[in-house]
C-alpha positions as CSV (number, residue, x, y, z in Angstrom):
1,P,-88.4,-55.1,-119.6
2,L,-90.0,-52.0,-118.7
3,P,-88.1,-49.4,-116.6
4,G,-90.4,-49.9,-113.8
5,S,-90.0,-53.8,-113.7
6,R,-88.4,-55.8,-110.9
7,R,-85.8,-57.1,-113.1
8,W,-84.5,-53.8,-114.1
9,F,-84.2,-52.6,-110.4
10,C,-82.2,-55.6,-109.5
11,R,-79.5,-54.8,-112.2
12,A,-79.3,-51.2,-111.3
13,D,-78.8,-52.1,-107.8
14,L,-75.9,-54.4,-108.7
15,G,-74.2,-51.8,-110.6
16,R,-74.3,-49.4,-107.8
17,F,-73.0,-52.0,-105.3
18,A,-70.1,-52.6,-107.7
19,M,-69.1,-49.0,-108.1
20,K,-69.2,-48.8,-104.2
21,A,-67.0,-51.9,-103.9
22,L,-64.5,-50.5,-106.4
23,R,-64.3,-47.1,-104.6
24,L,-63.8,-48.8,-101.2
25,T,-61.1,-50.9,-102.6
26,L,-59.2,-48.0,-104.0
27,Q,-59.4,-46.1,-100.9
28,I,-57.9,-49.1,-98.9
29,L,-55.3,-50.3,-101.3
30,L,-54.0,-47.0,-102.6
31,P,-52.6,-45.7,-99.2
32,I,-51.2,-49.1,-98.5
33,L,-49.5,-49.0,-102.0
34,V,-48.1,-45.5,-101.1
35,L,-46.7,-46.7,-97.9
36,L,-45.2,-49.7,-99.3
37,L,-43.5,-47.7,-102.1
38,G,-42.2,-45.2,-99.4
39,F,-41.0,-48.1,-97.2
40,L,-39.1,-49.7,-100.2
41,A,-37.6,-46.1,-101.1
42,A,-36.4,-45.4,-97.7
43,K,-34.8,-48.9,-97.4
44,K,-33.1,-48.3,-100.6
45,I,-31.7,-45.0,-99.5
46,A,-30.6,-46.3,-96.2
47,S,-28.7,-49.0,-97.7
48,L,-26.8,-46.4,-99.9
49,G,-25.5,-44.3,-96.7
50,K,-22.4,-44.9,-94.7
51,P,-22.7,-45.9,-91.0
52,P,-21.8,-42.9,-88.5
53,T,-18.4,-42.9,-86.9
54,I,-17.9,-42.0,-83.2
55,A,-15.0,-39.4,-82.8
56,E,-13.4,-38.6,-79.5
57,S,-13.6,-34.8,-78.5
58,T,-11.2,-32.8,-76.1
59,F,-12.1,-29.6,-74.2
60,V,-9.7,-27.0,-75.5
61,G,-10.9,-24.2,-73.4
62,P,-12.1,-20.6,-74.1
63,S,-10.3,-18.2,-76.4
64,V,-8.5,-15.4,-74.4
65,R,-6.5,-12.3,-75.1
66,V,-2.9,-12.5,-73.6
67,V,0.0,-10.1,-73.5
68,T,3.6,-10.9,-72.9
69,A,5.2,-9.4,-69.7
70,T,8.3,-7.2,-70.3
71,S,10.1,-5.4,-67.5
72,T,11.7,-1.9,-67.9
73,D,13.0,0.9,-65.7
74,L,10.3,3.3,-65.3
75,R,9.9,6.9,-64.0
76,I,6.5,7.6,-62.4
77,D,5.2,11.0,-63.0
78,V,2.3,12.7,-61.2
79,E,-0.1,14.9,-63.0
80,T,-1.9,17.7,-61.3
81,Q,-2.9,21.4,-62.0
82,G,-3.0,24.7,-60.5
83,T,-2.9,28.6,-60.9
84,V,0.1,30.8,-61.4
85,E,0.5,33.1,-58.4
86,A,3.0,35.9,-57.7
87,F,5.6,35.0,-55.0
88,R,5.5,38.6,-53.5
89,A,2.5,41.1,-53.9
90,I,2.2,44.4,-51.9
91,D,0.3,47.6,-51.7
92,L,2.7,50.4,-52.7
93,A,2.1,53.3,-50.2
94,A,3.5,56.7,-49.8
95,D,5.6,57.5,-46.7
96,V,4.9,61.2,-46.6
97,G,1.8,63.2,-47.6
98,G,1.4,65.9,-50.2
99,R,0.4,66.6,-53.9
100,L,1.7,64.3,-56.5
101,I,3.6,66.2,-59.4
102,T,4.9,63.3,-61.4
103,V,3.5,59.9,-61.9
104,S,5.5,57.4,-64.0
105,P,4.1,56.0,-67.3
106,Q,4.6,52.6,-65.9
107,L,2.4,53.1,-63.1
108,R,-0.5,51.6,-64.9
109,A,-2.1,48.2,-64.8
110,G,0.3,45.9,-66.6
111,G,3.3,48.2,-66.5
112,F,6.8,46.8,-65.8
113,F,9.3,48.5,-63.8
114,A,12.7,47.8,-62.2
115,A,14.0,47.8,-58.6
116,G,14.6,51.5,-57.6
117,D,12.5,53.1,-60.3
118,V,10.5,56.2,-59.3
119,L,7.0,55.6,-59.8
120,A,5.5,58.7,-58.4
121,E,6.9,62.1,-56.9
122,I,5.3,64.2,-54.3
123,D,5.9,68.0,-54.2
124,P,9.1,68.5,-52.2
125,A,8.6,72.2,-51.4
126,D,7.4,71.8,-47.9
127,Y,10.1,69.4,-47.1
128,E,12.9,71.5,-48.4
129,L,11.6,74.4,-46.2
130,A,11.6,71.9,-43.3
131,I,15.3,71.1,-44.0
132,T,16.1,75.0,-43.9
133,Q,14.2,75.2,-40.6
134,Q,16.1,72.1,-39.0
135,E,19.5,73.4,-40.3
136,A,18.8,76.7,-38.2
137,N,17.9,74.8,-35.2
138,V,21.1,72.7,-35.5
139,A,23.2,76.0,-35.7
140,R,21.5,77.5,-32.5
141,A,22.0,74.3,-30.8
142,E,25.7,74.2,-31.8
143,L,26.1,77.8,-30.6
144,R,24.6,77.0,-27.3
145,V,27.0,74.1,-26.7
146,L,29.9,76.5,-27.4
147,Q,28.7,79.0,-25.0
148,E,28.0,76.3,-22.2
149,R,31.6,75.0,-22.7
150,A,33.1,78.4,-22.6
151,E,31.3,79.3,-19.5
152,S,32.3,76.0,-17.9
153,D,36.0,76.7,-18.5
154,A,35.7,80.1,-16.9
155,A,33.8,78.7,-13.9
156,T,36.5,75.9,-13.5
157,R,39.3,78.4,-13.4
158,A,37.3,80.6,-10.8
159,W,36.7,77.5,-8.6
160,Q,40.5,76.6,-8.7
161,Q,41.5,80.1,-7.6
162,L,39.1,80.1,-4.8
163,E,39.0,76.5,-3.6
164,G,42.4,75.2,-4.7
165,Q,42.3,71.5,-5.3
166,R,39.0,70.6,-3.6
167,P,36.7,68.9,-6.2
168,A,34.5,71.4,-8.0
169,D,30.7,71.4,-7.6
170,P,29.2,70.1,-11.0
171,L,26.5,72.5,-10.9
172,A,29.0,75.5,-10.4
173,I,31.2,74.5,-13.3
174,R,28.1,73.9,-15.6
175,T,28.5,70.4,-16.3
176,P,24.6,69.6,-16.4
177,Q,24.2,72.5,-18.7
178,I,26.7,71.3,-21.1
179,R,25.0,67.8,-21.2
180,D,21.7,69.5,-21.8
181,A,23.0,71.6,-24.5
182,E,24.6,68.6,-26.4
183,A,21.4,66.6,-26.1
184,A,19.7,69.5,-27.8
185,L,22.2,69.5,-30.5
186,N,21.9,65.7,-31.1
187,S,17.9,66.2,-31.2
188,A,18.3,68.9,-33.8
189,K,20.5,66.9,-35.9
190,S,18.3,64.1,-35.8
191,Q,15.3,66.2,-36.8
192,L,17.5,67.4,-39.7
193,A,18.2,63.9,-40.8
194,Q,14.4,63.2,-40.7
195,A,13.8,66.3,-42.7
196,H,16.4,65.0,-45.3
197,L,14.8,61.5,-45.1
198,N,11.3,63.0,-45.6
199,L,12.5,64.9,-48.8
200,Q,13.9,61.6,-50.2
201,R,10.6,59.9,-49.4
202,T,8.6,62.3,-51.7
203,K,10.0,60.1,-54.5
204,V,8.1,56.8,-54.3
205,K,10.5,54.2,-55.6
206,A,9.8,50.5,-56.5
207,P,11.2,48.1,-53.8
208,F,11.8,45.4,-56.3
209,A,11.4,44.6,-60.0
210,G,7.8,43.9,-60.9
211,R,4.6,44.6,-62.5
212,V,1.6,46.8,-61.7
213,R,-1.6,45.0,-61.0
214,S,-3.6,48.1,-60.3
215,A,-3.0,51.9,-59.9
216,R,-5.1,54.1,-57.6
217,V,-3.6,57.7,-58.1
218,D,-2.7,60.2,-60.8
219,T,-1.0,63.5,-61.2
220,G,-2.4,66.2,-59.0
221,Q,-3.9,64.0,-56.5
222,I,-3.1,64.8,-52.8
223,V,-2.0,61.5,-50.9
224,Q,-1.8,61.1,-47.2
225,P,1.1,59.2,-45.5
226,G,0.6,55.5,-45.5
227,Q,-2.1,55.8,-48.4
228,S,-1.9,53.0,-51.1
229,I,-1.2,54.2,-54.5
230,A,-0.7,51.1,-56.4
231,E,-0.8,47.2,-56.0
232,I,2.4,45.5,-57.4
233,Y,4.0,42.2,-57.6
234,G,7.3,40.7,-58.4
235,I,8.3,39.1,-61.7
236,D,11.8,37.4,-60.7
237,F,9.7,34.2,-60.2
238,V,6.3,32.9,-59.8
239,E,4.7,30.0,-57.8
240,I,2.1,27.5,-58.5
241,R,0.3,25.6,-55.8
242,L,-0.2,22.1,-56.7
243,P,-2.5,19.5,-54.9
244,V,-1.0,16.0,-54.8
245,P,-2.9,13.1,-53.4
246,S,-1.4,11.4,-50.6
247,A,-1.3,8.0,-52.5
248,D,1.0,9.6,-55.1
249,A,3.4,11.5,-52.6
250,A,5.3,8.3,-52.3
251,F,6.4,8.5,-56.0
252,L,7.8,12.0,-55.7
253,D,11.0,13.5,-54.3
254,L,9.3,16.2,-52.1
255,P,11.2,19.0,-50.6
256,M,10.1,17.9,-47.2
257,Q,10.9,20.5,-44.4
258,W,11.9,19.9,-40.7
259,N,12.4,22.6,-38.0
260,D,16.1,21.2,-37.5
261,G,17.5,21.0,-41.1
262,E,17.3,22.5,-44.6
263,P,14.7,21.3,-47.1
264,R,15.8,18.6,-49.8
265,S,15.9,19.9,-53.4
266,G,12.7,19.3,-55.3
267,A,11.6,17.5,-58.4
268,T,11.4,19.0,-61.8
269,V,8.0,20.2,-62.8
270,V,6.8,20.7,-66.6
271,L,4.0,23.1,-66.9
272,A,1.5,23.3,-69.8
273,G,-0.6,26.0,-70.5
274,E,-2.9,27.4,-73.4
275,F,-2.6,30.9,-74.9
276,G,-4.1,31.9,-78.1
277,G,-5.3,28.6,-79.0
278,A,-1.8,27.0,-78.9
279,Q,-0.1,24.9,-76.1
280,Y,3.1,26.1,-74.4
281,Q,5.4,24.5,-71.8
282,W,7.6,25.9,-69.0
283,S,10.1,24.3,-66.6
284,G,10.4,24.7,-62.9
285,N,11.2,22.9,-59.7
286,L,9.3,22.2,-56.4
287,V,10.6,24.5,-53.7
288,R,8.6,23.5,-50.7
289,T,5.4,21.9,-49.3
290,E,2.8,23.8,-47.4
291,G,2.5,23.4,-43.7
292,E,-0.9,21.5,-43.5
293,I,-2.8,18.8,-45.2
294,D,-6.0,20.0,-46.7
295,R,-8.7,18.8,-44.3
296,R,-11.4,18.7,-47.1
297,T,-9.6,16.8,-49.9
298,R,-6.9,15.2,-47.7
299,Q,-4.2,16.3,-50.2
300,M,-0.9,17.8,-49.8
301,N,0.0,21.1,-51.5
302,V,3.4,21.4,-52.9
303,V,4.7,24.7,-54.5
304,A,6.5,24.8,-57.8
305,R,8.7,27.8,-58.7
306,V,9.5,29.2,-62.2
307,E,12.3,31.6,-62.5
308,A,12.1,34.7,-64.9
309,P,8.4,34.0,-65.9
310,Y,8.2,37.1,-68.1
311,S,11.6,36.8,-69.8
312,K,11.5,35.9,-73.6
313,S,12.5,32.2,-74.2
314,K,15.9,31.7,-75.8
315,E,15.1,28.3,-77.0
316,P,14.2,28.4,-80.8
317,E,11.2,26.6,-82.2
318,A,11.5,23.3,-84.0
319,D,11.8,24.9,-87.4
320,G,14.6,27.3,-86.1
321,R,12.4,30.4,-85.8
322,P,12.6,32.6,-82.6
323,S,10.5,31.2,-79.8
324,E,6.9,32.7,-79.7
325,R,6.3,31.3,-76.2
326,P,4.1,33.9,-74.1
327,P,5.2,34.8,-70.7
328,L,4.0,32.6,-67.8
329,A,1.5,35.3,-66.6
330,V,0.1,35.4,-63.0
331,G,-3.3,34.1,-62.9
332,M,-2.9,31.6,-65.9
333,F,-4.3,27.9,-65.3
334,V,-1.6,25.4,-66.1
335,K,-1.4,21.6,-66.1
336,A,1.7,20.3,-64.2
337,T,3.6,17.1,-64.7
338,I,5.8,16.3,-61.8
339,H,8.8,14.1,-62.4
340,G,8.9,11.1,-60.0
341,R,11.2,8.6,-59.0
342,V,12.6,5.9,-61.3
343,Y,11.9,2.4,-60.4
344,R,13.7,-0.6,-61.7
345,D,12.3,-3.8,-63.4
346,V,8.8,-2.6,-63.6
347,V,6.3,-4.7,-65.5
348,A,3.3,-2.8,-67.1
349,L,0.2,-4.6,-67.9
350,P,-3.3,-3.5,-69.1
351,R,-5.6,-2.7,-66.3
352,A,-7.9,-5.7,-67.0
353,A,-5.1,-8.1,-66.3
354,L,-5.4,-7.5,-62.6
355,R,-7.8,-9.6,-60.6
356,S,-8.9,-9.5,-57.0
357,G,-6.6,-6.5,-56.3
358,N,-3.3,-8.2,-56.4
359,E,-3.5,-11.3,-58.6
360,V,-3.2,-12.2,-62.4
361,W,-3.8,-15.3,-64.4
362,V,-0.5,-16.7,-66.1
363,L,-0.5,-19.2,-68.8
364,D,2.1,-22.0,-68.7
365,A,3.7,-23.9,-71.7
366,E,0.6,-26.0,-72.1
367,N,-1.8,-23.0,-72.2
368,R,-3.2,-23.6,-68.8
369,L,-4.3,-20.8,-66.5
370,H,-2.5,-20.6,-63.0
371,R,-3.2,-17.9,-60.4
372,R,-0.3,-15.7,-59.4
373,A,0.1,-13.0,-56.7
374,V,1.9,-9.9,-57.5
375,E,3.2,-6.7,-55.8
376,V,1.3,-3.9,-57.2
377,L,3.4,-0.6,-57.4
378,R,0.5,1.7,-58.9
379,I,-2.9,1.3,-60.6
380,E,-3.6,3.9,-63.3
381,A,-6.6,4.4,-65.5
382,D,-5.5,2.1,-68.4
383,R,-2.7,0.1,-66.9
384,V,-1.2,-1.2,-63.7
385,L,2.4,-1.3,-62.7
386,L,3.8,-4.3,-61.0
387,R,6.9,-4.2,-58.8
388,S,7.4,-8.0,-58.5
389,G,5.6,-11.4,-59.1
390,L,6.1,-11.8,-62.7
391,K,9.1,-12.6,-64.9
392,A,9.9,-11.1,-68.4
393,G,8.4,-13.3,-71.2
394,E,5.4,-14.8,-69.2
395,Q,2.1,-14.8,-70.7
396,V,-0.8,-12.9,-68.9
397,N,-4.4,-13.3,-69.4
398,V,-6.4,-10.0,-69.9
399,T,-9.8,-11.6,-70.8
400,A,-12.4,-11.5,-68.0
401,L,-13.6,-15.1,-67.4
402,E,-16.7,-16.0,-65.4
403,T,-15.5,-18.9,-63.5
404,P,-11.7,-19.5,-64.1
405,T,-10.0,-22.3,-62.3
406,D,-6.4,-23.3,-61.7
407,G,-5.1,-25.5,-64.5
408,M,-8.0,-24.6,-66.9
409,P,-6.9,-24.9,-70.6
410,V,-7.4,-21.9,-72.7
411,R,-6.6,-20.8,-76.4
412,P,-4.4,-17.8,-76.3
413,N,-5.0,-15.0,-78.9
414,K,-2.1,-12.6,-79.1
415,A,-3.3,-10.6,-82.0
416,D,-5.9,-8.7,-80.2
417,A,-3.9,-8.2,-77.0
418,T,-3.0,-4.5,-76.4
419,M,0.1,-4.0,-74.4
420,P,0.6,-0.4,-72.7
421,T,3.9,1.2,-73.9
422,P,6.5,1.2,-71.2
423,G,7.5,4.6,-70.5
424,Q,6.8,7.5,-67.9
425,G,3.9,7.0,-65.4
426,K,1.1,9.4,-65.4
């Protein structure tokens, strides 16, 4: 038939209808087939697995760090610092005036001198002349006394010849004149002694062994009586003022003073200072406490004393060489460690172990926490010292827990715990 006939169009429509039907069938059956295959595969896989088992779990608690409490005898030391000061320091002055004819080479800043050394000498010529004049005055006064006594003897004999045994008039026998002559003689002798004393004072001597801080005169200078010629200080010992907090005073044997008794002996003090890039140590003792508490810091000042600070140390170095330790010079800044009292059976724990001021958490045999009240002896920067409340061998928690409860189980970890070494307190 021709393409444009009715029969041909019917067959074309039938083919198109068949193609649409096939396409629709595939669109429906193919997803169903895929789902069926997936269901069969899942069922097969599920049949191969084992059924889950239900296991019982127990709460073992958090992991904590613990330390073992150990008791020991402990000396608690107190650390402080201060500046070395001279015990005695004076202005050396001339007792008499005049021109300086000699000045000791030691009368310079930093110079050493012994007690009695002549540090300066004033021209003695005027004072030697004064002695000569006073000797003449003494001789005249002695002559007058002899004359008055001779005249008194003659007057006494004449009175007896004229008046017999009647008491003589004192003025007639020159008794007042003798007393006046004797007083004049004593005055002349005292002036002579003063002249000798002034001559001795032309030599300015050191009142004690010491060192010159500063000198203010030199040869040829005229000085006046009482004028300061140098500032000196003693070197027999030095002192260091050391502030001690009131909380630490209880751990020290302080040399307390009362108005009706002698002060107690003080504790040993080890001083450490730096000189020339090296550290050196000196040993001393507390000798007294100052009379007042510092109003600003509320601290007590104690005074340590070191004997012979400028003497060469007799203790050799560790390798046997002579000691190279420098003198403990005035003005040096030093750190001081004051030896305190010894306490028996003290337990030292890390600072983190303390809770609520006076409580710790202790582990029992079943690793359960229990709150324990303790008596705190001292709290330091990295540790706490306990006087009572713990026994040796008990396990103490040092981990900070958010909400610890009494009886809570924990897992102790001793490997990470750091226990402070028992020893002297700081």
